[in-house]
C-alpha positions as CSV (number, residue, x, y, z in Angstrom):
1,X,0.0,0.0,0.0
2,X,2.9,2.4,0.8
3,X,4.5,1.6,-2.5
4,X,1.2,2.4,-4.3
5,X,0.9,5.6,-2.4
6,X,4.4,6.7,-3.5
7,X,3.5,5.9,-7.1
8,X,0.3,8.0,-6.8
9,X,2.1,10.8,-5.1
10,X,4.8,10.8,-7.9
11,X,2.0,10.9,-10.5
12,X,0.4,13.8,-8.7
13,X,3.6,15.8,-8.6
14,X,4.2,15.1,-12.3
15,X,0.7,16.3,-13.3
16,X,1.2,19.4,-11.2
17,X,4.6,20.2,-12.8
18,X,3.1,19.8,-16.2
19,X,0.2,22.0,-15.5
20,X,2.3,24.7,-14.0
21,X,4.8,24.6,-16.9
22,X,1.8,25.2,-19.2
23,X,0.9,28.4,-17.5
24,X,1.8,31.6,-19.4
25,X,4.2,33.9,-17.5
26,X,3.5,37.6,-17.4
27,X,6.6,38.5,-19.4
28,X,5.1,36.8,-22.5
29,X,1.9,38.9,-22.4
30,X,2.9,42.3,-21.1
31,X,3.5,44.9,-23.9
32,X,6.1,47.8,-23.9
33,X,8.5,46.0,-21.6
34,X,11.7,47.9,-20.9
35,X,14.4,45.5,-22.2
36,X,17.2,48.0,-21.9
37,X,17.9,50.0,-18.8
38,X,15.7,51.5,-16.1
39,X,14.6,55.0,-16.8
40,X,15.0,54.9,-20.6
41,X,12.5,57.0,-22.4
42,X,11.6,56.8,-26.1
43,X,10.6,59.9,-28.0
44,X,9.3,59.6,-31.6
45,X,8.6,62.3,-34.1
46,X,5.3,61.3,-35.6
47,X,5.5,61.2,-39.4
48,X,2.3,61.3,-41.3
49,X,1.6,58.0,-42.9
50,X,0.1,59.7,-45.9
51,X,3.6,61.2,-46.5
52,X,5.1,57.7,-46.5
53,X,2.5,55.5,-48.2
54,X,3.1,55.2,-51.9
55,X,0.1,54.6,-54.1
56,X,-0.1,51.1,-55.5
57,X,-2.0,49.2,-58.1
58,X,-5.6,48.3,-57.1
59,X,-5.8,51.3,-54.7
60,X,-8.9,53.5,-54.9
61,X,-8.8,57.3,-54.9
62,X,-11.6,59.7,-54.4
63,X,-10.9,62.8,-56.6
64,X,-13.2,65.8,-56.6
65,X,-12.6,68.9,-58.8
66,X,-14.6,72.0,-57.7
67,X,-14.8,75.3,-59.7
68,X,-16.8,78.5,-59.3
69,X,-18.5,77.5,-62.6
70,X,-20.7,74.5,-61.7
71,X,-21.2,73.6,-65.4
72,X,-17.4,73.2,-65.9
73,X,-17.0,71.3,-62.6
74,X,-19.4,68.6,-63.7
75,X,-17.2,67.6,-66.6
76,X,-14.3,66.8,-64.3
77,X,-16.1,64.7,-61.7
78,X,-17.3,61.1,-61.7
79,X,-21.1,60.6,-61.6
80,X,-21.5,63.2,-64.3
81,X,-19.5,61.4,-66.9
82,X,-18.5,57.7,-67.2
83,X,-15.0,56.4,-67.5
84,X,-13.6,52.9,-67.7
85,X,-11.6,53.0,-64.5
86,X,-14.2,54.1,-61.9
87,X,-16.4,52.5,-59.3
88,X,-19.0,53.6,-56.9
89,X,-19.2,52.8,-53.2
90,X,-21.7,54.0,-50.5
91,X,-20.3,55.9,-47.5
92,X,-21.4,55.4,-43.9
93,X,-23.6,58.5,-44.3
94,X,-25.4,56.8,-47.2
95,X,-24.0,59.0,-49.9
96,X,-22.5,57.7,-53.1
97,X,-18.8,58.1,-53.4
98,X,-17.2,57.7,-56.8
99,X,-13.7,56.5,-56.8
100,X,-11.0,55.9,-59.3
101,X,-9.3,52.5,-59.6
102,X,-5.5,52.6,-59.8
103,X,-4.5,50.3,-62.7
104,X,-1.5,48.0,-63.0
105,X,0.5,50.9,-64.4
106,X,-0.4,53.1,-61.4
107,X,-2.6,55.4,-63.4
108,X,-6.2,56.7,-63.0
109,X,-8.4,57.8,-65.9
110,X,-10.3,61.0,-65.3
111,X,-13.0,62.7,-67.5
112,X,-11.6,65.4,-69.8
113,X,-8.1,65.0,-68.4
114,X,-7.5,61.4,-69.4
115,X,-4.8,59.2,-67.8
116,X,-2.8,60.6,-64.9
117,X,0.4,58.6,-64.0
118,X,0.8,58.4,-60.2
119,X,3.7,55.9,-60.1
120,X,5.9,56.5,-57.1
121,X,3.6,59.2,-55.7
122,X,2.5,59.6,-52.1
123,X,-1.0,60.9,-51.6
124,X,0.2,64.5,-51.4
125,X,2.4,64.1,-54.5
126,X,-0.5,62.5,-56.3
127,X,-2.7,65.6,-55.5
128,X,0.0,67.8,-57.1
129,X,0.2,65.7,-60.2
130,X,-3.5,65.5,-60.6
131,X,-3.8,69.3,-60.1
132,X,-1.2,69.8,-62.9
133,X,-3.2,67.7,-65.3
134,X,-6.5,69.4,-64.5
135,X,-4.9,72.9,-64.8
136,X,-4.2,72.3,-68.5
137,X,-8.0,72.5,-69.0
138,X,-9.3,74.4,-66.0
139,X,-7.6,77.4,-64.4
140,X,-9.7,78.3,-61.3
141,X,-10.4,75.2,-59.2
142,X,-9.9,73.4,-55.9
143,X,-9.0,69.7,-55.6
144,X,-9.9,67.1,-53.0
145,X,-8.0,63.8,-53.1
146,X,-8.4,61.0,-50.6
147,X,-7.4,57.3,-50.4
148,X,-10.6,55.2,-50.0
149,X,-8.9,51.8,-49.9
150,X,-7.8,52.3,-46.3
151,X,-8.6,49.0,-44.6
152,X,-6.4,46.4,-42.8
153,X,-7.0,42.8,-41.8
154,X,-6.4,40.9,-38.5
155,X,-6.0,37.1,-38.3
156,X,-5.1,34.5,-35.7
157,X,-5.1,35.2,-32.0
158,X,-7.0,38.4,-32.0
159,X,-10.2,38.7,-30.1
160,X,-12.0,39.9,-33.2
161,X,-10.6,38.8,-36.5
162,X,-11.7,40.6,-39.6
163,X,-11.3,43.6,-41.9
164,X,-11.3,47.1,-40.4
165,X,-11.4,50.5,-41.9
166,X,-8.8,52.9,-40.7
167,X,-10.5,55.6,-38.6
168,X,-7.8,58.1,-39.4
169,X,-5.1,58.5,-42.1
170,X,-2.5,57.8,-39.4
171,X,-3.0,54.7,-37.4
172,X,-0.4,53.0,-35.1
173,X,-0.1,49.2,-34.7
174,X,-1.4,49.6,-31.2
175,X,-4.5,51.3,-32.4
176,X,-5.0,48.6,-35.0
177,X,-4.7,45.9,-32.4
178,X,-7.2,47.8,-30.1
179,X,-9.7,47.9,-33.0
180,X,-9.5,44.1,-33.2
181,X,-10.3,43.8,-29.5
182,X,-6.7,43.2,-28.4
183,X,-4.9,39.9,-28.5
184,X,-5.9,36.7,-26.8
185,X,-3.8,35.4,-23.9
186,X,-2.4,32.8,-26.2
187,X,-1.0,35.2,-28.9
188,X,2.8,35.1,-29.4
189,X,3.3,38.8,-28.8
190,X,7.0,38.6,-29.7
191,X,6.2,37.1,-33.2
192,X,3.4,39.2,-34.6
193,X,3.6,39.0,-38.4
194,X,2.8,41.9,-40.7
195,X,2.1,41.3,-44.4
196,X,2.5,44.3,-46.6
197,X,2.1,44.7,-50.3
198,X,5.1,46.6,-51.8
199,X,5.1,49.1,-54.7
200,X,6.3,46.4,-57.1
201,X,3.3,44.2,-56.2
202,X,5.3,41.7,-54.1
203,X,4.3,40.9,-50.5
204,X,6.8,41.4,-47.7
205,X,6.4,39.6,-44.3
206,X,7.8,41.3,-41.2
207,X,8.1,39.8,-37.7
208,X,7.3,42.3,-34.9
209,X,8.2,42.0,-31.2
210,X,5.3,43.7,-29.4
211,X,6.7,42.9,-26.0
212,X,9.5,45.5,-26.3
213,X,9.5,49.2,-27.1
214,X,11.7,49.0,-30.2
215,X,8.6,48.9,-32.5
216,X,7.8,52.5,-31.6
217,X,10.9,53.8,-33.4
218,X,10.6,51.4,-36.4
219,X,9.0,51.8,-39.8
220,X,6.4,49.2,-38.6
221,X,4.9,51.5,-36.0
222,X,2.2,52.6,-38.5
223,X,-0.3,50.4,-40.2
224,X,-0.6,50.9,-43.9
225,X,-3.7,50.4,-46.0
226,X,-4.2,46.8,-47.0
227,X,-1.8,45.5,-44.3
228,X,-2.5,42.1,-42.7
229,X,-1.7,41.4,-39.1
230,X,-1.3,37.8,-38.0
231,X,-0.9,36.7,-34.3
232,X,0.5,33.3,-34.0
233,X,-0.8,30.9,-31.2
234,X,1.5,29.8,-28.4
235,X,2.2,26.0,-28.0
236,X,0.0,26.1,-24.9
237,X,-3.0,26.7,-27.2
238,X,-1.8,24.1,-29.7
239,X,-1.6,21.5,-27.0
240,X,-5.2,22.1,-26.1
241,X,-5.1,24.1,-22.9
242,X,-8.0,26.6,-22.7
243,X,-8.3,30.0,-21.2
244,X,-10.1,28.5,-18.2
245,X,-6.8,27.1,-16.9
246,X,-6.1,29.0,-13.7
247,X,-4.2,28.9,-10.4
248,X,-7.5,28.0,-8.7
249,X,-8.0,25.1,-10.9
250,X,-4.5,23.9,-10.3
251,X,-4.8,24.1,-6.5
252,X,-8.2,22.4,-6.6
253,X,-6.8,19.5,-8.7
254,X,-3.8,19.2,-6.3
255,X,-6.1,19.1,-3.2
256,X,-8.2,16.4,-4.8
257,X,-5.3,14.2,-5.7
258,X,-3.7,14.6,-2.3
259,X,-7.0,13.5,-0.8
260,X,-7.0,10.4,-2.9
261,X,-3.5,9.7,-1.7
262,X,-4.5,9.9,1.9
263,X,-7.5,7.7,1.4
264,X,-5.4,5.0,-0.2
265,X,-2.9,4.9,2.7
């Protein structure tokens, strides 16, 4: 009986060790950890994402030309005239918004103006180039240019996976994660993957360590339109442990097994 009790006790201890080793330490879930020295501060000059994002094929641009002469304005705006590279979407306010599709050569086709080459242009540079094209036919006008394909996707260990529209032209990765409801406890925060389509059409994959502060001063601090964020699961999740695993459950299990040992003595 004593020998059996020792075997049971050994089994109990083994189970407890395995369960405790499966718990997730705080250092694996806490963001913005100071991995350098105490008292370090990080200052970042906030660059506008619209000044860094270069227009790519398949982007969509809203372009509106306004002139004191309403009759002239109508010839330069979508909805009045049809082109082969336009589409229509409905805004959150219910109004129709006509957008230009950027083709594979990074061009848009506007009424009257024709094709405008936007290759290598940021949004502000595209506005200048479009204004130059319009000015050849219209002298007195104002121009409004916006990027309407401004969504990103979250996959994996986010509380809410899906596609989200950027609420502002400049969104940080922390704001993007917050929009997705944050990460689950099983997300590998030191290996968040960001997939980004480059100007040449290729897709680059970056690994981001969200546990440290280095991301704040990196080029990955901002989310770009059409970015995809993927949060990998920890091995704890892969092995089948759920979020209900807690210290209370461990202690209750230990108490029950110790009671069994005492009864078998």
